Residue, then its C-alpha position, 0 to 999 in steps of 0.5 A: x709916554x711921548x710919541x714920535x711927533x712929540x719927541x721930534x718937536x722936542x728935538x728940533x726945539x732943542x728942549x731935549x737932545x737925542x742923547x738925553x732921550x736915548x740915555x733915558x730909554x736905556x735907563x728905563x730898560x735897565x730898570x724894567x728888564x729884571x721884570x719884563x725880559x723884553x730884550x735879548x741884547x741891549x745895544x747901548x754904545x751903538x744907540x748913544x753913537x747914533x744919537x750923537x750923530x742926530x744931535x750933530x745934525x741938529x747943531x749944524x742946522x740940518x733938517x731931520x726926519x720924524x724918526x731921527x733920534x727915536x729909540x727903536x727895538x728890533x726883533x732878533x730875527x732881523x740881521x744887524x751887521x756886527x750885532x748878534x742875531x739869534x732868532x732866540x735859538x741856541x743854534x744861532x746863539x753866537x751868530x753875528x751877521x756880516x750884513x744889514x737887513x734892508x729895513x734896519x739899514x733904512x731906519x739907520x739912514x732915517x736916524x732912528x736909534x736902535x736900543x736893542x734886539x728883542x726877544x721872540x719865539x724861537x725862529x718866530x714859531x710860537x704864540x707866546x714867546x715861551x719857545x725862546x731858548x733864552x728867557x721868558x718875556x712878561x706881559x707889562x699888564x700882568x707879569x704872570x701872563x705872556x705878551x703873545x708871540x712870536x714878536x712878544x719882546x717887541x710888543x712888550x717893549x713898546x707897551x712898557x715904553x722901553x722904546x718908542x716903536x719897534x719892528x716885528x715879523x708876522x707869519x700868522x699873526x706874530x705882530x697883531x696877536x702880541x699887539x692885542x695882548x699888550x695893548x699897542x698898535x701892530x701892523x702887518x703890511x701887504x706881502x711884498x710891501x716891505x723888503x724881507x732881505x735880512x729877515x731870517x726866514x720861517x715861511x717865505x710866502x707868509x713872512x712880513x716885517x711890520x711896525x709896533x707903536x703906541x699909536x696909529x700915527x707912530x705905526x704909520x710913520x714907521x711903515x713909511x720909513x721901511x716900505x718900498x721896493x728892494x732889488x735884493x728881495x725878489x718878492x718886493x713890490x715896485x709900487x709908489x708908497x703913499x704918505x701914510x701920515x699926512x692922510x690921517x684925519x680924525x673926522x675922516x669918516x664924516x667926510x668919506x663914507x667908509x664901508x666896514x664889514x664884520x666877518x661873520x665867521x670870526x664870531x663863533x665857537x672859541x671866542x671869549x664872550x667879553x672879547x666878542x662884546x668889546x669888539x662889537x662895541x667898537x663896531x658900534x663906535x665906528x658906526x657912530x663915527x659915520x661908517x656903514x656897517x655890513x655883515x660879511x661872510x667868508x666861508x673859508x675863513x675857518x679853514x685858515x688854521x689847518x691850511x696854515x699849519x701845513x703850509x708854514x711847517x712845510x716852508x719851515x722844513x725847507x728854510x731850516x735845512x741850512x742849520x746843520x752845523x757846517x758853515x755857521x751857528x752851533x755845532x755839536x761837539x759830541x760827534x764822530x762822523x758827518x751824520x752824527x754832526x747833522x743829527x746831534x747839532x739839530x737835536x741839541x740846537x733846535x727847541x721842541x716847537x721848531x722840531x715839531x714844525x720841521x717834522x710836520x713839514x717834512x712829512x707833508x712834503x714827502x712822497x705820497x703825502x704832498x698831494x694829500x696835504x700840501x697841495x690841498x692846503x694851497x688850494x684852500x689858501x686860494x679859496x680864502x683869497x677869493x673869499x677876501x676878494x669878494x668881500x672887498x668888492x662890497x666893503x673898504x675894511x673888514x673887522x673882527x677880534x685880533x685874538x679869540x682870547x686875552x693874554x693867558x698865563x705863562x705855562x698855561x698852554x705850553x703842553x697843549x700845542x693845539x690850544x696855543x695854535x688856536x690863539x692865531x685862529x683869527x689872524x692867520x687867514x690874512x697872511x694866507x691871502x697876503x693882505x694888510x692887517x692891523x690890531x689896535x686896542x679897543x677895550x679891556x677885560x675884567x682882569x684889566x687885560x687889553x683886547x685888540x680890534x683887528x682891521x683888514x684892508x685889500x692888497x696895498x690899501x694900507x692908507x685906507x686901513x690906517x685912516x679907519x684905525x686912526x679915526x677910531x683911535x682918536x674917538x676912544x680912550x683906549x690908547x691913552x692907558x698904559x701899564x704901571x710897572x715902576x713899583x711892580x715886583x718881578x713875577x716868579x714866572x719871569x725870574x725863572x732861568x732857562x738852562x741857557x739864560x747865562x749866555x743871554x745875560x752875556x749878550x745883554x752886555x754886548 
């Protein structure tokens, strides 16, 4: 599994061409997709065309950036001009955007090679990628288990080397939790650091695009490429972007005294004891590297989950009102009047989890309940933010488990939404506060499943976050392990077709 830097060195030395790298990646996707189902759409023609452009630049003697010729997967809620963007929903099954998202446009300018659009929970609503309308993605470490969600396709693709890096979106942990389940690095940036223009909205005050990589350096390279101000996004921050890559130093903690806080409230009820012990072993390693360790209390941390499941559905209720069968997307043909068109289109086009959240959000925003639920949740959000502000007056980085558990079996929690929601218990408060958070592998459980260490820094302190993560990564072997898939037979879970699987196969040939 070559890194971005290794592939870059091979390209500039002409040891390999960008077309060769792209074709090898596409061949691996073809080999593994019957087992994993990470991609909803494989863009082979576009990938080879982009690779040829990189090779032409190299042949002409032009300098190329680190991302030029690097295979990348794109979560299917990021608009790609001329390429289907479905959000893994029947209601957008045939939607082809007429414009490009800012992040994918920046990656194209950098020369990155898009190999396809990755599977996800429908409209990014879920924690297992099981709410996709089209297919079930498997965890590369155990095909009977889920990859996490909602960016499960991106995490699984990176873990299985179906692409070098990938983009996901994180509303309540949708990058970090699947990164933890799949044993890769996943980073949610500060809210506003990365443009959301072209990201299909779920909850606008929480959504943030971020990178997946097999190493901290790969994530840092990708973040550097997509971060920065965008006039098309009113929430985009106009700040100077540091060189996240050049500041990565293995022995940095010996040169600079890092103050690391353990979030006390994250080690309570519901935490798998093996996960808790593994994360504390990681904290011991950080201390050995030279970090100063302190226990930090964030009393409102535990209220993140109930606050989130009022705020996020409320915003989803408003954002998803546009899918009514009028201008674009799916429209039911079983209607006789306007009202029937609205109701049947939405009933047939949305899946169960999306409907659940729309109904919850509509209820909490309705007259008589707004103050009791939505307004109170926003007040709790403010208290959580204040807890973090107080914590960062004492430490540089906070740590806790990324998820209370490791990857669970497919189907295990589909009929128990509350149990599913609890898997995001430790990641949600970071979104509510708009902070950057990163998950990286810190060990494995008895079943050989990855465990994620979550690191959190203050607003716009991604450089500090990446430095701490890199120092830990370079001192430990966990990032060097990878799943062995080539001789693994497909599981019965992932080969079960959903009702709409046939149309998904058509998109894969697009």
